[in-house]
C-alpha positions, 0 to 999 in steps of 0.5 A: 060485192065481186068475186075478187077477196075482201076485207076492211079496208079492200075489195074488187068491185068492177072499175069503170076507168080500168074496164075490169074488175079490180081492187079498191082501198079505203082512203085515210077517212077525215071524217071519223069512220072506222075500219071499213065505214068510209063509203068512199073507195078508190082504184088501187090501179088508176084512183077512180073514186066510188061512193058505195052505200049511204053515210048514217046519221046527220049526213044521209037527210042533207044527201036526200035533199041535194038529190031532190034538188038536182 
């Protein structure tokens, strides 16, 4: 995590599109993750998306298989 402040739904990260530190927020999660637990984050300034962490449970093996095939 960066030096910017963070909360369960907001955190500071480097945005590749803005080329600087920006606040990233979690959009509403349709996968049922609780606040701060969803791996999807979006830059509050430009909307650039980040995927932080590996999902727990059933999604993790499928993610590893798709990465190995690609």
